[in-house]
C-alpha positions in Angstrom: 0.0 0.1 0.0 2.8 2.4 0.8 4.4 1.8 -2.6 1.2 2.3 -4.4 0.8 5.7 -2.5 4.3 6.6 -3.6 3.3 5.8 -7.2 0.1 8.0 -6.9 2.2 10.9 -5.6 4.6 10.6 -8.5 1.7 10.6 -11.0 0.0 13.6 -9.3 3.3 15.5 -9.5 3.7 14.6 -13.3 0.1 15.5 -14.3 0.7 19.4 -14.8 3.6 18.6 -16.9 1.8 16.1 -19.2 -1.1 18.4 -19.6 0.9 21.5 -20.2 2.9 19.9 -23.0 0.4 17.6 -24.8 1.0 19.7 -28.0 4.7 19.1 -27.9 4.6 15.4 -28.8 5.3 16.1 -32.4 8.2 13.8 -33.4 11.5 15.5 -34.6 11.5 16.2 -38.4 12.7 13.5 -40.7 15.5 14.0 -43.4 14.5 15.2 -46.8 16.0 16.5 -50.0 18.3 19.4 -50.0 17.4 23.0 -50.6 19.2 25.8 -52.4 20.2 29.3 -51.4 16.7 30.7 -52.3 14.9 27.9 -50.2 13.7 26.1 -53.2 14.6 22.4 -53.7 17.9 22.0 -55.4 19.5 19.2 -57.4 22.7 19.0 -55.4 23.4 15.5 -53.9 24.5 15.2 -50.3 25.7 12.2 -48.3 23.7 13.5 -45.4 19.8 13.5 -45.5 18.3 17.0 -45.6 15.1 18.3 -43.7 11.8 16.9 -45.0 8.5 18.7 -44.6 5.5 17.0 -43.2 2.9 15.4 -45.3 0.2 18.2 -44.3 -0.2 21.0 -42.0 1.8 24.2 -41.4 5.5 24.2 -40.6 8.4 26.5 -40.2 11.2 26.3 -42.7 14.3 28.3 -42.0 17.7 28.5 -43.7 20.7 29.4 -41.8 23.2 31.3 -44.1 26.7 32.6 -43.3 26.6 36.1 -44.9 30.3 36.5 -45.1 30.9 33.4 -47.2 27.4 33.1 -48.6 27.3 29.5 -47.5 24.9 27.4 -45.4 25.9 26.6 -41.8 25.3 22.9 -41.0 24.7 21.1 -37.7 23.4 24.1 -35.8 20.5 23.6 -33.4 17.4 26.0 -34.0 14.5 26.0 -31.6 11.0 27.2 -32.4 8.9 28.7 -29.7 5.3 30.1 -29.6 4.4 33.7 -28.7 3.9 32.6 -25.0 7.3 31.0 -24.9 6.2 27.5 -25.3 8.8 25.3 -27.1 7.2 23.8 -30.2 10.3 21.8 -31.3 14.0 21.9 -32.3 16.3 20.4 -35.0 19.7 20.8 -36.4 20.4 22.4 -39.8 20.9 19.9 -42.7 23.8 20.3 -45.2 22.0 23.2 -46.9 21.5 25.0 -43.6 17.7 24.1 -43.6 15.6 23.3 -40.6 11.9 22.2 -40.8 9.7 22.2 -37.7 6.0 21.3 -37.8 3.8 23.9 -36.0 0.4 23.2 -34.3 -1.4 26.3 -35.8 -1.0 29.5 -37.7 0.6 32.5 -35.7 3.9 34.1 -34.8 6.8 32.1 -33.8 10.4 32.8 -32.5 13.3 30.9 -33.9 16.2 30.8 -31.6 19.7 29.7 -32.4 21.9 27.8 -30.0 25.3 29.4 -30.1 27.0 26.4 -28.3 26.2 24.3 -31.4 28.0 26.7 -33.9 30.9 24.8 -35.6 34.2 25.2 -34.3 36.1 28.3 -35.6 33.1 30.6 -36.1 30.9 32.7 -33.9 28.1 35.2 -34.2 29.0 38.7 -35.2 28.7 41.5 -32.8 25.6 43.1 -34.5 24.0 39.6 -35.0 20.9 38.4 -33.0 20.4 34.8 -32.0 16.7 34.8 -32.9 14.3 35.8 -35.7 10.5 36.2 -35.7 8.4 34.2 -38.3 4.6 34.8 -38.9 2.9 31.7 -40.1 0.0 32.5 -42.4 -0.4 29.5 -44.7 -1.1 25.8 -44.2 2.4 24.8 -45.5 5.8 26.2 -45.7 6.3 29.3 -43.7 9.9 30.2 -44.7 12.5 32.5 -43.2 16.1 33.3 -43.9 18.4 33.4 -40.9 21.6 35.5 -41.9 23.7 35.0 -38.8 26.6 37.0 -40.1 29.3 34.5 -38.7 32.8 35.7 -38.5 36.1 33.9 -38.2 37.2 33.4 -34.5 40.8 34.9 -34.0 43.3 32.2 -33.1 43.1 31.4 -29.6 46.3 30.2 -27.7 46.3 26.8 -26.1 46.7 28.3 -22.7 43.5 30.4 -23.1 41.6 27.4 -24.3 42.9 25.2 -21.4 41.9 28.0 -18.9 38.3 28.1 -20.4 38.1 24.3 -20.3 39.3 24.2 -16.7 36.7 26.7 -15.6 33.9 24.7 -17.5 35.3 21.6 -15.8 35.1 23.2 -12.4 31.5 24.2 -13.1 30.5 20.7 -14.4 32.4 19.2 -11.5 30.4 21.1 -8.9 27.1 20.0 -10.5 28.3 16.4 -10.4 29.5 17.0 -6.8 26.0 17.9 -5.6 24.6 14.6 -7.1 27.6 12.6 -5.8 27.2 14.1 -2.3 23.6 12.9 -2.3 24.6 9.5 -3.6 27.4 9.2 -1.0 25.1 10.1 1.9 22.5 7.5 0.9 25.1 4.8 0.3 27.1 5.5 3.5 23.9 5.2 5.7 22.0 2.4 3.9 24.6 0.6 2.0 22.3 0.9 -1.1 23.6 1.4 -4.5 20.8 3.4 -6.0 20.6 3.0 -9.7 17.6 5.3 -9.7 19.8 8.3 -8.6 20.0 9.6 -12.2 16.3 9.9 -12.3 16.3 12.0 -9.2 18.5 14.5 -11.0 16.0 14.6 -13.9 13.2 14.9 -11.3 14.8 18.3 -10.1 15.2 19.5 -13.6 11.5 18.6 -14.6 10.2 20.1 -11.4 11.9 23.3 -12.4 10.5 23.1 -15.7 7.0 22.5 -14.5 7.1 25.5 -12.1 8.7 27.8 -14.6 6.8 26.9 -17.8 3.6 25.5 -16.3 3.1 27.7 -13.4 4.7 30.9 -14.6 7.3 31.1 -11.7 10.7 32.9 -12.4 13.6 30.5 -12.6 14.9 31.2 -9.3 11.7 30.6 -7.4 11.0 27.6 -9.6 14.5 26.1 -8.6 13.6 26.6 -4.8 10.2 24.9 -5.3 12.0 22.1 -7.2 14.5 21.5 -4.4 11.7 21.4 -1.8 9.6 19.0 -4.1 12.7 16.8 -4.5 13.2 16.7 -0.8 9.6 15.6 -0.3 9.9 13.0 -3.0 13.0 11.6 -1.2 11.1 11.4 2.1 8.0 9.6 0.3 10.3 7.2 -1.5 11.9 6.1 1.6 8.6 5.8 3.7 6.9 4.0 0.8 9.5 1.7 -0.7 12.9 1.5 1.0 11.8 1.4 4.8 9.4 -1.5 4.3 12.1 -3.4 2.4 14.6 -2.8 5.2 12.1 -3.9 7.8 11.5 -7.2 5.8 15.2 -7.9 5.9 15.6 -7.5 2.1 19.2 -7.9 1.1 21.3 -5.2 -0.6 21.5 -7.0 -3.9 17.8 -7.4 -4.1 17.3 -3.6 -3.2 19.8 -2.8 -5.9 17.6 -4.5 -8.5 14.6 -2.8 -7.1 16.4 0.5 -7.7 17.0 -0.5 -11.4 13.2 -1.2 -11.8 12.4 2.0 -10.1 14.8 3.8 -12.5 13.1 2.2 -15.6 9.6 3.2 -14.2 10.6 6.9 -13.6 12.3 7.3 -16.9 9.4 6.0 -18.8 7.1 8.2 -16.8 9.2 11.2 -17.7 9.3 10.3 -21.3 5.4 9.8 -21.4 5.0 13.2 -19.7 7.3 15.4 -21.8 8.2 13.3 -24.8 11.7 12.9 -26.2 12.5 16.3 -27.5 14.6 18.8 -25.5 13.0 21.6 -23.4 14.3 24.9 -22.2 13.5 27.2 -19.3 11.9 30.8 -20.1 15.0 32.5 -18.7 18.7 32.2 -18.9 18.7 30.1 -22.1 21.3 32.1 -23.9 23.4 34.7 -22.2 26.3 36.7 -23.4 29.7 36.1 -21.6 31.5 38.8 -19.8 35.3 39.0 -20.0 36.9 38.7 -16.6 40.6 38.7 -17.6 41.7 35.2 -18.3 38.2 33.8 -18.6 34.7 34.7 -19.9 31.7 33.7 -18.0 28.0 34.2 -18.3 25.9 35.4 -15.3 24.2 32.0 -15.0 27.6 30.3 -15.0 28.8 32.5 -12.1 25.4 31.8 -10.2 25.8 27.9 -10.9 29.4 27.9 -9.5 28.5 30.2 -6.4 25.3 28.3 -5.5 27.2 24.9 -5.7 30.0 26.0 -3.6 27.9 27.6 -0.9 25.5 24.6 -0.8 28.5 22.1 -0.4 30.2 24.2 2.3 26.9 24.5 4.2 26.2 20.8 4.0 29.7 19.9 4.9 29.6 22.1 8.1 26.2 20.8 9.0 27.4 17.2 8.8 30.5 18.0 10.9 28.9 20.3 13.6 25.1 19.7 14.0 23.5 16.9 16.0 21.8 15.5 13.1 25.0 15.4 11.0 26.7 13.6 13.9 23.9 11.1 13.9 24.2 10.5 10.2 27.9 9.8 10.6 27.3 7.5 13.5 24.7 5.4 11.5 27.0 5.4 8.5 29.9 4.0 10.7 27.8 1.4 12.6 24.0 1.2 12.4 23.6 -1.5 15.1 25.7 0.2 17.7 23.8 3.5 16.9 20.5 1.9 17.6 21.7 0.3 20.7 22.9 3.7 21.8 19.5 5.1 21.5 19.5 6.6 18.0 16.2 6.3 15.9 18.0 4.9 13.0 15.0 5.0 10.7 14.5 8.6 11.4 18.0 9.4 10.6 17.8 7.3 7.3 14.7 9.3 6.4 16.6 12.6 7.0 19.4 11.4 4.8 17.0 10.6 2.0 15.5 14.0 2.3 18.9 15.7 2.3 20.4 13.5 -0.4 17.4 13.9 -2.7 17.3 17.6 -2.2 21.0 17.9 -3.1 20.4 15.7 -6.2 17.4 17.7 -7.1 19.5 21.0 -6.9 22.1 19.4 -9.3 19.1 18.8 -11.7 18.0 22.5 -11.3 21.5 23.7 -12.1 21.8 21.4 -15.0 18.5 22.6 -16.4 19.7 26.2 -16.2 23.1 25.4 -17.8 21.7 23.4 -20.6 18.4 22.0 -22.1 16.1 19.5 -20.3 15.6 16.0 -21.6 14.1 12.9 -19.9 17.5 11.1 -20.3 19.7 13.9 -18.8 20.0 12.2 -15.4 20.5 8.7 -16.8 23.4 10.1 -19.0 24.9 11.7 -15.9 24.6 8.7 -13.6 27.7 6.8 -14.8 29.8 9.9 -14.1 28.3 10.3 -10.7 29.1 6.8 -9.8 32.6 7.3 -11.3 33.1 10.2 -9.0 32.0 8.5 -5.9 34.1 5.4 -6.7 37.1 7.4 -7.6 37.1 9.5 -4.4 36.1 6.5 -2.2 32.8 5.0 -1.6 30.9 6.3 1.5 33.3 9.2 2.0 32.0 12.8 1.7 35.3 14.3 0.9 36.0 11.6 -1.6 32.8 12.2 -3.4 33.8 15.9 -3.7 37.3 15.3 -4.8 36.3 12.6 -7.3 33.5 14.8 -8.7 36.2 17.7 -9.5 38.6 15.2 -11.1 35.8 13.8 -13.3 34.4 17.3 -14.2 37.8 18.6 -15.3 38.8 15.4 -17.2 35.5 15.6 -19.1 35.9 19.3 -20.3 39.7 19.2 -20.7 39.8 15.8 -22.7 38.8 17.4 -26.1 41.9 19.7 -25.9 44.1 16.5 -26.0 42.3 14.8 -28.9 39.3 13.1 -27.3 36.3 13.6 -29.5 33.6 15.8 -27.9 30.9 13.2 -28.6 32.8 10.6 -26.3 34.6 13.1 -24.0 33.4 11.2 -20.9 35.7 8.3 -21.9 38.8 10.2 -20.6 37.3 10.4 -17.1 36.4 6.8 -17.2 39.9 5.8 -18.2 41.4 7.7 -15.3 38.8 6.0 -12.9 40.1 2.7 -14.2 43.8 3.5 -13.8 43.4 4.8 -10.3 41.3 1.8 -9.2 44.0 -0.5 -10.5 46.5 1.1 -8.2 44.2 2.0 -5.2 41.0 -0.2 -5.3 39.4 1.6 -2.3 39.6 5.0 -4.2 41.8 8.0 -3.6 40.4 8.9 -0.1 38.7 5.6 0.7 39.7 3.3 3.5 41.1 -0.2 3.2 38.5 -2.7 4.6 38.9 -6.4 5.1 36.3 -8.4 3.3 35.1 -11.7 4.7 
């Protein structure tokens, strides 16, 4: 019954998201014949399929053109939004710079360019905007030309690129550290290897999206609400699922398998609710970067780093100084002895789930602000979170933080040394393997006798 109540709570939380985005379930456009410079079908053959219009109904057709070279720009992500800021769809430009996105009705739409997806070596000109307005008046193609005026980027020294990558690695490492801190707390007190932890990251991001897009809250307020909802979800998850399993004496291996099933359930619920397309918040989607001497940072990046550092410091001090923090560390060291000393172990574990899920939800909030939202975002980050916790040392808070920073920096710096950007996580995992071959307990872990 408790588990059914938990499922009911989850469905209630996801209903506003499903209702708000029922119109967004249009599949991504399929490839089509290429288009020429005027936007009409051309005869040139390409090895990569081009965008194809839908069989019927209105759609937006945009061509991305480099004015300087009078050439199309390929592989750039364009997102179409309605007048009220609702995302309709997004796609990448084909070899002729064309994007086709079906729209639900006639009206005015905004097409936004994702600057991060521009090819290496070019950037937007100083006078170029990253969005255009298209008014759809016919039941068919509603075209537009996107002259982005790209310009060649001046040669950047290796030292400058390394500095930028290190800062990005620190930012990414701090986001991973929040999720790893939550995972380490839960593992340390319960011994559970929670494979649904990635979905808790996605839960925080989606809760932010619902509060921001569905309820109209500012992003900052939506993030606070998402963290509180994540904390409540952690409490309900422990009371409805994990506590009953512990009281029945369920083994850790069986509970780990249950967590895999819970992960699949949550992931499919997310996909059912928002679809497979990427979503973005109404604010902080694209921000210009400010030069701070050796690095350039956007305001949202500074906020992400600041919030992460403050949160980690506060949590670590609380774990070291407060009564509840000491109780958590006592249960982590020896649950049986803690219970015999008068500690309410179940209450402490519930507090750990609340804190751990809140931290993980905050990681999802910051990840949503930093990039777009997708139902797989937490699942893709899960392996790196596990790697960070294992690299630093299982069950140790400082190990989780140290391992996260190593993983984050390796992921962002790897492409400078020849690692393809599409598989840049591989470098961090190679470091994990090498370290564990030399020190199996992790960098800051303790040797323990088995058996």
